[in-house]
C-alpha atoms as an extended CHARMM CRD file, in Angstrom:
* protein
*
        84  EXT
         1         1  UNK       CA             52.1280000000     -122.2840000000     -127.2970000000  PROA      1               0.0000000000
         2         2  UNK       CA             48.4530000000     -121.3910000000     -127.6900000000  PROA      2               0.0000000000
         3         3  UNK       CA             46.4700000000     -123.6460000000     -129.1400000000  PROA      3               0.0000000000
         4         4  UNK       CA             43.2100000000     -121.6790000000     -130.6740000000  PROA      4               0.0000000000
         5         5  UNK       CA             42.3110000000     -121.1810000000     -134.2510000000  PROA      5               0.0000000000
         6         6  UNK       CA             42.6800000000     -116.9450000000     -134.9500000000  PROA      6               0.0000000000
         7         7  UNK       CA             38.9390000000     -116.9280000000     -136.8960000000  PROA      7               0.0000000000
         8         8  UNK       CA             36.5260000000     -118.9130000000     -135.3100000000  PROA      8               0.0000000000
         9         9  UNK       CA             38.3500000000     -119.0800000000     -131.5300000000  PROA      9               0.0000000000
        10        10  UNK       CA             38.1380000000     -123.3780000000     -131.5930000000  PROA      10              0.0000000000
        11        11  UNK       CA             40.2190000000     -124.1880000000     -128.8900000000  PROA      11              0.0000000000
        12        12  UNK       CA             41.2780000000     -127.1050000000     -126.7900000000  PROA      12              0.0000000000
        13        13  UNK       CA             38.5720000000     -129.4390000000     -124.7070000000  PROA      13              0.0000000000
        14        14  UNK       CA             39.1420000000     -131.9270000000     -122.3050000000  PROA      14              0.0000000000
        15        15  UNK       CA             37.5810000000     -134.9740000000     -122.2860000000  PROA      15              0.0000000000
        16        16  UNK       CA             37.5800000000     -139.0800000000     -121.7800000000  PROA      16              0.0000000000
        17        17  UNK       CA             38.6280000000     -142.4190000000     -124.2600000000  PROA      17              0.0000000000
        18        18  UNK       CA             36.8200000000     -145.0560000000     -123.8860000000  PROA      18              0.0000000000
        19        19  UNK       CA             37.6700000000     -148.1970000000     -124.4760000000  PROA      19              0.0000000000
        20        20  UNK       CA             35.3250000000     -150.4490000000     -125.8210000000  PROA      20              0.0000000000
        21        21  UNK       CA             36.0260000000     -154.7140000000     -124.6860000000  PROA      21              0.0000000000
        22        22  UNK       CA             33.6900000000     -157.0100000000     -126.1660000000  PROA      22              0.0000000000
        23        23  UNK       CA             32.5610000000     -160.4610000000     -124.3450000000  PROA      23              0.0000000000
        24        24  UNK       CA             32.7080000000     -159.5570000000     -120.5140000000  PROA      24              0.0000000000
        25        25  UNK       CA             29.6160000000     -161.7250000000     -118.9600000000  PROA      25              0.0000000000
        26        26  UNK       CA             26.4640000000     -159.9060000000     -117.6910000000  PROA      26              0.0000000000
        27        27  UNK       CA             26.9600000000     -156.9410000000     -119.2280000000  PROA      27              0.0000000000
        28        28  UNK       CA             29.6280000000     -155.1230000000     -117.0040000000  PROA      28              0.0000000000
        29        29  UNK       CA             31.8340000000     -153.8720000000     -119.6580000000  PROA      29              0.0000000000
        30        30  UNK       CA             31.5720000000     -150.3790000000     -118.7410000000  PROA      30              0.0000000000
        31        31  UNK       CA             32.4540000000     -151.3350000000     -115.3820000000  PROA      31              0.0000000000
        32        32  UNK       CA             35.6190000000     -152.9260000000     -117.1600000000  PROA      32              0.0000000000
        33        33  UNK       CA             36.6020000000     -150.6170000000     -119.8340000000  PROA      33              0.0000000000
        34        34  UNK       CA             39.4690000000     -148.2630000000     -118.5860000000  PROA      34              0.0000000000
        35        35  UNK       CA             38.9020000000     -144.3060000000     -119.4110000000  PROA      35              0.0000000000
        36        36  UNK       CA             41.2940000000     -141.9060000000     -119.3540000000  PROA      36              0.0000000000
        37        37  UNK       CA             41.5200000000     -138.1280000000     -119.0720000000  PROA      37              0.0000000000
        38        38  UNK       CA             42.7390000000     -136.7690000000     -122.3100000000  PROA      38              0.0000000000
        39        39  UNK       CA             42.9360000000     -133.4920000000     -124.1690000000  PROA      39              0.0000000000
        40        40  UNK       CA             41.3330000000     -133.2660000000     -127.6360000000  PROA      40              0.0000000000
        41        41  UNK       CA             43.8500000000     -130.1230000000     -129.7550000000  PROA      41              0.0000000000
        42        42  UNK       CA             42.3640000000     -128.7270000000     -132.6210000000  PROA      42              0.0000000000
        43        43  UNK       CA             43.7930000000     -129.0930000000     -135.9810000000  PROA      43              0.0000000000
        44        44  UNK       CA             45.8320000000     -126.0830000000     -136.8860000000  PROA      44              0.0000000000
        45        45  UNK       CA             47.6220000000     -125.0250000000     -139.8330000000  PROA      45              0.0000000000
        46        46  UNK       CA             49.6710000000     -122.1380000000     -140.4980000000  PROA      46              0.0000000000
        47        47  UNK       CA             47.9890000000     -120.1160000000     -143.5440000000  PROA      47              0.0000000000
        48        48  UNK       CA             48.4370000000     -116.8010000000     -145.6270000000  PROA      48              0.0000000000
        49        49  UNK       CA             45.0350000000     -114.8620000000     -145.7070000000  PROA      49              0.0000000000
        50        50  UNK       CA             44.7910000000     -111.7070000000     -147.5900000000  PROA      50              0.0000000000
        51        51  UNK       CA             42.6340000000     -109.0140000000     -146.2940000000  PROA      51              0.0000000000
        52        52  UNK       CA             42.5780000000     -105.5560000000     -147.3230000000  PROA      52              0.0000000000
        53        53  UNK       CA             45.1850000000     -105.8320000000     -149.3890000000  PROA      53              0.0000000000
        54        54  UNK       CA             47.7870000000     -106.9680000000     -147.0250000000  PROA      54              0.0000000000
        55        55  UNK       CA             49.0150000000     -111.0060000000     -146.5160000000  PROA      55              0.0000000000
        56        56  UNK       CA             48.9500000000     -112.1040000000     -142.9820000000  PROA      56              0.0000000000
        57        57  UNK       CA             49.8100000000     -115.2760000000     -141.3510000000  PROA      57              0.0000000000
        58        58  UNK       CA             47.5680000000     -116.6730000000     -139.1290000000  PROA      58              0.0000000000
        59        59  UNK       CA             46.8740000000     -120.0780000000     -137.2750000000  PROA      59              0.0000000000
        60        60  UNK       CA             43.4630000000     -121.5290000000     -138.3310000000  PROA      60              0.0000000000
        61        61  UNK       CA             41.3020000000     -124.8040000000     -138.2290000000  PROA      61              0.0000000000
        62        62  UNK       CA             41.2020000000     -126.9990000000     -141.0040000000  PROA      62              0.0000000000
        63        63  UNK       CA             37.2540000000     -126.0890000000     -141.0170000000  PROA      63              0.0000000000
        64        64  UNK       CA             38.4180000000     -122.7820000000     -141.2160000000  PROA      64              0.0000000000
        65        65  UNK       CA             40.3870000000     -123.1020000000     -143.9300000000  PROA      65              0.0000000000
        66        66  UNK       CA             37.9760000000     -124.6750000000     -146.2120000000  PROA      66              0.0000000000
        67        67  UNK       CA             35.5990000000     -122.4020000000     -145.7460000000  PROA      67              0.0000000000
        68        68  UNK       CA             37.8580000000     -119.4030000000     -146.9530000000  PROA      68              0.0000000000
        69        69  UNK       CA             38.7270000000     -121.8100000000     -149.9600000000  PROA      69              0.0000000000
        70        70  UNK       CA             35.0340000000     -122.1060000000     -150.6400000000  PROA      70              0.0000000000
        71        71  UNK       CA             34.2170000000     -118.7480000000     -150.3090000000  PROA      71              0.0000000000
        72        72  UNK       CA             36.9180000000     -117.4160000000     -153.1630000000  PROA      72              0.0000000000
        73        73  UNK       CA             36.3750000000     -119.8740000000     -155.0820000000  PROA      73              0.0000000000
        74        74  UNK       CA             32.7400000000     -118.7570000000     -155.5300000000  PROA      74              0.0000000000
        75        75  UNK       CA             33.7830000000     -114.7920000000     -155.7200000000  PROA      75              0.0000000000
        76        76  UNK       CA             36.6920000000     -115.5750000000     -158.5980000000  PROA      76              0.0000000000
        77        77  UNK       CA             34.3250000000     -118.3640000000     -160.4140000000  PROA      77              0.0000000000
        78        78  UNK       CA             31.9810000000     -116.4760000000     -163.2440000000  PROA      78              0.0000000000
        79        79  UNK       CA             28.4870000000     -116.8280000000     -162.9090000000  PROA      79              0.0000000000
        80        80  UNK       CA             26.9420000000     -119.4900000000     -164.8710000000  PROA      80              0.0000000000
        81        81  UNK       CA             24.0350000000     -118.2550000000     -167.2640000000  PROA      81              0.0000000000
        82        82  UNK       CA             21.3340000000     -120.3560000000     -167.5330000000  PROA      82              0.0000000000
        83        83  UNK       CA             20.0840000000     -120.7730000000     -171.2710000000  PROA      83              0.0000000000
        84        84  UNK       CA             16.7750000000     -119.2310000000     -172.5770000000  PROA      84              0.0000000000
């Protein structure tokens, strides 16, 4: 299964987990702390998006969903009038 956001293209990242042990004498905690390779995956959700009058189902990361909700709320809200 593809783990990529349909809008921004955010995908998997490789990295290391690193535990921080406390109290190791002589400042050698970096040699003692285990480092394990792992894969960081984006937080993808299925989301219905309306484009050009059609509703399509897309796999979007949560950052893109927030951006879409913010943009649609800004467009749908009436402009505020300043007091004269």
